[in-house]
C-alpha positions in Angstrom: 89.4 118.6 100.9 93.0 117.7 100.4 95.7 118.9 102.8 97.1 121.2 100.1 93.7 122.8 99.5 93.3 123.3 103.2 96.8 124.9 103.4 96.0 127.2 100.5 92.7 128.3 102.2 94.6 128.9 105.5 97.1 131.1 103.7 94.2 133.0 102.1 92.7 133.6 105.6 96.1 134.8 106.9 96.3 137.2 103.9 92.8 138.5 104.8 93.8 139.0 108.4 97.0 140.9 107.5 95.0 143.1 105.1 92.4 143.8 107.9 89.5 142.3 105.9 86.4 141.7 108.0 85.5 138.0 108.0 82.3 138.4 110.0 80.2 139.4 107.0 77.1 137.1 107.1 75.0 135.7 104.2 72.1 133.4 104.9 73.6 132.5 108.4 77.0 131.7 107.0 80.2 133.7 107.6 84.0 133.2 107.5 84.2 133.3 103.7 87.6 132.6 102.2 87.4 134.6 99.0 86.1 138.1 99.7 86.2 141.6 98.5 88.1 144.3 100.5 85.0 144.9 102.7 84.6 141.2 103.6 81.7 140.4 101.3 82.0 137.0 99.5 83.1 137.3 95.9 80.4 136.8 93.2 81.2 134.4 90.4 81.4 137.2 88.0 84.2 138.8 90.1 86.1 135.5 90.2 85.7 135.1 86.5 87.0 138.7 85.9 90.1 137.8 87.9 90.7 134.7 85.8 90.1 136.6 82.6 92.6 139.3 83.6 95.2 136.7 84.4 94.8 135.0 81.0 94.7 138.4 79.2 97.9 139.4 80.8 99.6 136.1 79.9 98.4 136.3 76.3 99.6 139.9 76.0 103.1 138.9 77.2 103.1 135.8 75.0 102.1 137.8 71.9 105.0 140.2 72.5 107.5 137.4 73.2 106.4 135.4 70.1 106.7 138.5 68.0 110.2 139.1 69.2 111.1 135.4 68.6 109.4 135.4 65.1 107.0 132.6 66.0 103.2 132.1 66.4 102.1 132.9 69.9 100.7 130.0 72.0 97.7 131.8 73.6 95.7 130.5 76.6 92.0 130.1 76.1 89.6 132.0 78.4 89.2 130.3 81.8 86.1 130.6 84.0 85.3 129.3 87.5 83.0 126.8 85.9 85.8 125.5 83.6 88.0 125.0 86.7 85.2 123.2 88.5 84.6 120.9 85.5 88.4 120.3 85.2 88.5 119.3 88.9 85.6 116.9 88.4 87.3 115.5 85.3 90.7 115.0 87.1 89.0 113.2 90.0 87.1 110.9 87.6 90.4 110.2 85.8 91.9 109.1 89.1 89.1 106.6 89.5 87.3 108.3 92.4 84.2 106.5 93.5 81.3 108.1 91.5 79.1 108.6 94.6 81.9 110.4 96.4 82.5 112.5 93.3 78.8 113.4 93.2 79.0 114.4 96.9 82.1 116.6 96.4 80.7 118.3 93.3 77.3 118.9 95.0 75.3 117.3 92.2 71.8 116.6 93.3 71.3 114.2 90.4 74.0 111.5 89.8 73.3 111.7 86.1 75.2 115.0 86.0 78.2 113.4 87.6 77.9 110.3 85.4 78.2 112.4 82.3 81.7 113.5 83.2 82.6 110.2 84.9 81.5 107.9 82.1 83.2 110.1 79.5 86.6 109.8 81.3 86.3 106.2 82.5 85.1 104.8 79.2 88.7 105.0 77.8 90.1 103.1 80.8 87.4 100.5 80.5 88.1 100.0 76.8 91.8 99.6 77.4 91.1 97.1 80.2 88.8 95.0 78.0 91.3 95.0 75.1 93.9 93.8 77.6 91.6 90.9 78.5 91.4 90.0 74.8 95.2 90.1 74.5 95.4 87.7 77.5 93.1 85.3 75.7 95.2 85.4 72.6 98.3 84.4 74.6 96.6 81.3 76.0 
């Protein structure tokens, strides 16, 4: 993980400590979860999604009111889920040219074909541009 992610996780742990949230809740031999409910249980994906939905809904409500006041069409955010954030993260890493095997490991994909679907989609544009530049170099000679 990056240093900024590590720092964010450490801040979340500090928050849990200050709130008195138990971090010893165990699931399948694992404990010390970072994102938990008030009783220390790890958050379920549906709970994470509900938090994200609520953030987007609150933003859209404010944006709609602001747009109405300014006599313009509101610029609404689409619904965001944990899966969309995961996919976006994978996409951004592929865009930066991360080694596909490393990306597969980070994403936890058992089959590299899953990783390659995202990776090839992103990198194909860069490959096309690179090949076109090769042709331009040929034309100059």
